[in-house]
C-alpha positions in Angstrom: 100.2 87.3 89.7 99.5 90.1 92.4 95.8 91.1 93.4 96.9 94.7 94.7 95.3 97.4 92.9 97.4 99.2 90.5 97.9 102.9 89.1 96.9 103.6 86.0 96.6 107.3 85.2 97.3 110.2 87.1 97.5 114.4 86.2 99.2 116.7 88.3 99.1 120.1 88.6 101.6 122.6 88.8 102.0 123.9 92.6 102.8 127.5 93.3 100.1 130.1 93.5 97.0 128.8 91.1 94.9 130.8 89.1 92.1 128.7 90.2 89.7 130.1 92.7 89.2 127.5 95.1 89.6 123.4 95.8 86.3 122.9 94.1 88.4 124.3 91.0 91.3 122.8 91.7 89.8 119.2 91.9 88.1 119.9 88.2 91.8 120.9 87.0 93.1 117.4 87.4 90.5 114.8 87.9 89.2 114.9 83.6 93.1 114.8 83.0 93.7 111.7 84.8 90.6 109.7 83.9 91.7 110.4 80.5 95.4 109.3 81.0 93.8 106.0 82.6 91.7 105.8 79.6 89.1 105.0 81.8 85.4 107.0 81.3 83.7 108.9 84.2 80.7 105.9 83.6 83.4 103.1 84.8 84.3 104.4 88.1 83.1 102.9 90.9 83.8 105.4 93.8 85.6 108.7 94.2 87.8 109.3 97.0 88.9 112.7 98.1 91.7 114.3 100.5 90.8 118.0 101.2 92.5 118.8 104.5 90.8 122.3 105.2 91.7 123.2 108.7 89.4 125.8 108.3 91.5 127.5 105.7 88.1 127.5 103.6 84.2 127.7 104.5 83.1 125.4 102.1 83.4 121.5 103.5 81.6 118.6 102.3 84.8 118.2 99.9 83.7 115.0 98.5 80.6 116.6 97.0 83.2 119.1 95.1 84.2 116.6 92.7 80.8 116.6 91.5 80.3 120.1 91.3 83.3 120.7 89.0 82.6 117.7 86.9 78.4 116.7 86.5 79.7 113.9 85.1 81.2 112.9 88.5 78.2 113.5 90.8 76.4 110.4 90.4 79.3 108.8 91.1 80.1 107.3 95.4 82.2 109.9 96.7 84.2 109.7 100.0 86.4 112.5 102.1 89.4 111.4 103.7 91.1 113.8 106.3 94.2 112.7 108.3 96.2 116.1 109.0 99.5 115.9 106.3 98.5 112.6 105.4 95.3 113.2 103.7 96.2 112.4 100.2 98.0 109.1 101.1 94.2 108.3 103.7 92.5 109.1 100.4 94.7 106.9 98.5 94.6 103.6 100.7 91.1 104.3 101.3 90.3 103.5 97.7 93.5 101.0 97.5 91.0 98.7 100.3 88.2 99.6 98.5 89.3 98.2 95.4 91.4 95.3 97.0 88.4 94.2 99.3 86.1 93.8 95.6 83.9 96.9 96.6 84.6 98.5 93.3 86.9 97.8 90.5 88.0 101.4 89.3 88.0 104.2 91.9 89.1 107.9 91.1 91.2 109.6 93.6 92.0 113.3 94.4 93.4 115.8 96.5 93.4 119.3 96.9 94.3 122.4 98.3 94.1 126.0 98.5 96.4 127.9 100.8 98.2 130.8 99.1 95.1 133.2 99.8 95.1 132.6 103.0 95.8 135.2 105.8 98.2 134.6 108.1 96.9 134.0 111.1 94.1 131.4 109.4 96.7 129.9 107.9 98.7 129.4 111.2 95.8 128.2 112.8 95.0 125.8 110.5 98.5 124.2 110.3 98.1 124.2 114.6 94.7 121.6 114.0 97.7 119.1 113.2 99.2 119.2 116.6 97.6 118.9 120.3 96.8 121.7 120.7 96.1 121.6 124.8 99.9 121.0 125.1 101.9 122.5 121.6 99.9 125.5 120.9 101.9 127.2 123.1 105.1 126.4 120.3 102.9 130.0 118.4 102.8 127.5 115.1 103.2 123.9 113.8 106.9 125.3 112.4 107.5 126.0 116.5 106.4 122.1 117.3 109.3 120.9 115.1 111.7 124.0 116.1 111.2 122.3 119.4 112.2 118.7 118.1 115.2 120.1 116.1 116.9 122.2 119.6 116.1 118.5 121.3 117.9 117.0 118.7 120.9 119.7 118.9 120.7 119.4 122.4 121.4 115.2 122.2 123.5 115.6 119.1 125.5 118.6 118.7 124.4 121.8 116.7 123.3 120.2 113.6 122.0 123.7 111.0 124.6 122.8 108.3 123.1 119.7 108.0 119.1 120.8 107.8 120.6 123.5 105.2 122.3 120.4 103.3 119.4 118.8 103.2 117.1 122.0 101.8 120.5 123.0 99.4 119.9 119.2 98.2 115.6 119.2 97.6 115.6 122.9 96.0 118.7 121.4 93.3 116.3 118.5 93.0 112.9 120.7 92.6 114.9 123.0 89.1 113.9 119.4 87.3 110.6 119.1 88.4 108.1 121.0 85.7 105.5 120.7 88.5 107.7 122.3 91.9 106.4 125.2 93.3 110.2 126.6 93.8 112.4 125.8 90.7 115.8 127.2 91.9 119.0 126.3 93.4 119.6 128.4 96.1 122.5 126.9 97.4 123.8 125.9 100.6 125.8 129.1 101.8 121.4 130.4 101.2 120.1 128.1 102.9 122.5 127.9 105.8 122.9 131.5 106.6 119.6 133.6 108.3 119.3 137.0 106.4 116.3 139.1 105.1 115.8 136.5 102.6 116.0 133.7 104.9 114.6 134.3 107.9 114.0 132.8 110.9 111.3 131.2 111.1 111.1 129.2 114.9 114.7 129.4 116.2 116.1 127.0 115.0 114.3 126.6 111.5 114.7 129.1 108.6 112.4 129.6 105.8 114.2 127.4 103.9 114.4 124.6 106.6 110.4 124.5 106.0 108.3 123.4 103.3 106.5 126.1 100.8 103.0 127.3 101.8 101.4 126.3 97.9 98.3 125.4 96.1 97.7 122.5 94.3 96.1 119.2 92.9 96.7 115.6 92.2 94.7 112.9 90.8 95.5 109.0 90.2 93.1 106.1 88.8 93.4 102.7 90.5 92.1 99.5 89.0 91.9 96.2 90.0 94.4 94.0 88.6 92.1 92.3 85.6 91.2 96.2 84.3 95.2 96.9 85.2 96.1 94.0 82.8 94.6 95.6 80.2 95.9 99.3 80.8 98.9 101.3 78.7 100.5 101.6 82.5 100.2 99.5 85.9 102.2 100.5 88.7 101.6 98.3 91.5 102.3 98.1 95.6 104.6 95.5 96.3 103.5 95.9 100.1 101.6 98.8 102.2 101.3 100.0 105.8 99.8 102.6 108.0 101.1 102.9 111.7 99.9 105.6 114.4 102.0 107.0 117.7 100.6 109.2 120.1 99.5 112.5 119.0 100.4 114.9 122.5 104.0 114.2 122.0 104.5 114.2 126.2 102.7 110.5 125.7 105.8 109.5 123.7 108.8 107.2 125.0 111.0 109.4 122.4 110.1 112.0 120.7 113.5 111.6 118.1 112.4 108.6 117.2 109.5 108.9 115.3 108.4 105.2 115.6 105.5 105.6 113.9 107.1 105.9 110.9 109.6 103.2 111.5 106.8 101.5 112.0 105.0 101.9 108.6 108.7 101.5 107.2 109.3 98.5 108.8 106.1 96.6 108.2 105.7 97.6 104.7 109.4 96.4 103.9 108.5 93.1 105.6 105.1 92.4 103.1 107.5 93.2 100.6 110.2 90.9 101.2 112.3 93.4 100.5 115.2 95.8 102.5 116.1 99.4 102.7 119.0 98.8 100.2 116.4 97.2 97.2 114.7 100.9 97.2 116.2 102.6 94.5 114.8 106.1 95.6 112.2 107.3 97.8 110.0 110.7 98.0 109.1 110.9 101.8 107.8 113.7 104.3 109.9 116.6 104.4 107.6 119.3 105.5 110.2 120.5 107.8 114.3 119.7 106.9 114.2 118.0 110.8 111.7 115.2 109.1 113.9 114.4 106.4 116.7 113.9 109.1 114.7 111.9 111.4 113.2 109.8 109.0 116.9 108.6 107.4 117.0 107.2 110.8 114.1 105.9 111.5 114.5 103.8 108.5 117.2 102.6 109.4 119.7 104.7 107.0 121.9 105.8 109.5 122.1 105.1 113.3 120.4 107.8 115.6 122.1 111.1 115.6 124.7 110.1 112.5 121.8 110.9 110.1 124.2 113.6 108.6 127.0 110.9 107.7 124.1 109.9 104.8 124.4 113.3 103.1 128.7 113.0 104.0 128.2 110.3 102.0 126.3 111.0 98.9 123.7 108.6 99.5 120.4 110.6 99.4 121.6 112.7 96.4 120.1 111.5 93.0 123.4 110.0 91.8 123.5 108.2 95.6 122.8 104.7 96.4 119.3 105.8 98.3 118.1 109.1 96.6 115.5 111.0 98.8 113.3 113.0 97.2 114.7 113.0 93.9 111.1 115.4 92.6 112.1 118.3 95.3 110.3 116.9 98.1 108.0 119.0 99.8 110.9 121.6 99.9 110.9 122.7 96.7 107.7 121.1 94.9 105.4 122.3 97.3 102.9 121.3 100.0 99.5 121.6 99.1 98.5 119.7 102.3 95.4 117.5 100.3 97.2 116.9 97.1 100.9 115.8 98.8 100.4 112.4 99.0 98.8 111.6 95.8 101.5 113.4 94.7 104.3 112.0 95.8 102.9 108.5 94.4 102.5 110.1 91.0 106.0 111.3 91.7 107.1 108.2 92.0 105.3 106.8 89.5 106.8 108.6 86.9 110.1 107.2 88.3 109.0 103.8 87.5 107.6 104.5 84.0 111.1 106.2 82.9 108.7 109.3 82.4 110.4 111.9 84.8 112.8 113.6 82.9 115.0 115.6 84.2 114.6 113.7 88.0 114.6 110.5 86.5 116.7 108.6 88.5 118.4 105.9 86.1 117.1 102.3 86.2 114.6 103.0 88.9 112.6 100.0 89.6 111.5 100.0 93.4 110.5 102.9 94.9 109.3 104.3 98.4 107.2 106.6 99.4 107.0 108.2 103.0 103.3 110.8 103.7 103.4 111.3 107.5 100.1 113.2 109.3 101.1 116.0 112.5 104.5 114.5 113.7 104.8 111.3 112.5 101.3 110.4 113.9 99.8 108.9 110.7 102.4 107.1 108.8 101.8 105.8 105.0 104.6 103.7 103.5 104.1 102.4 100.2 106.5 100.4 98.3 106.0 101.1 94.7 106.8 98.6 91.6 105.4 98.5 87.7 103.7 96.0 86.2 103.5 97.7 82.6 
């Protein structure tokens, strides 16, 4: 019998420009629904774990207290706030898993949210740059600029891969059409993604707008429970294994910035603990904050050799009908990237696949799913191997 906690319920807002005015309201929009989905009352919770990045997007901090402010019935439940850049959602989730697996609690609520679309452009840009090592990398001008530098390094070593990046963007936009939670549900096509235009301008050369994830509002929540609780739950998605690995924040201290060594290590440790290989996964939800990030993850996870990520696309491996569908939800690229919600959202998307409830996104016969969420340029890396118990 597994000792791992299970996800027994969840709730997911639509990602995009939300009517909710702030993080408090966004959190409130999913916390109650997640408890209802799990069949759990507020009085049964032992802890609440909250993921909000903020980074200066809001003057209101103390996000752990906002859950009880938005839902008074949760105000007396011990609550903790986690932040780990773009992996904030997974940081909160893994903290909850540790809490339950250690025996300190039996049921925990995990909720993540971000309100981004109302921020002034200069505030948003400054907030996102906090996920880099500003002392050395601020001169890139933006977080997109940091990844643009990485893309140029890739091109210098392996040739111009603008078309490869456009194919990743087009794939994820095509997948996003079938995701009712996605920010952009439109198949924009390869040609649009591949061409610089007034509607698809360069954000940071060589990255075009379609190479960058969307600025989104949104929230997501899950309920995780100990095995004895999950045994009587209506549904239970558990971790066959999970791992976190870190890498240097200053990119200048890495041996090879294209290696994504932290991502590689998180993947390798989780798969080894699961007793599984890449070929055992039926799908993967991965962190495509920029298309160059998804490309480098193909290589870090061993889907291809370094510099050969394009061959996975050539062979159709990462399509929804391929041998390893990557981001059948549309990923951050189409679904959106409200930072604090992202890691939790990715686990919900995988859970929907494993319960056969993914609708038009469904990967036929999905039994084992990988989820990868990273903070910064693969600084904080979380890899989950999920399977369905019931």
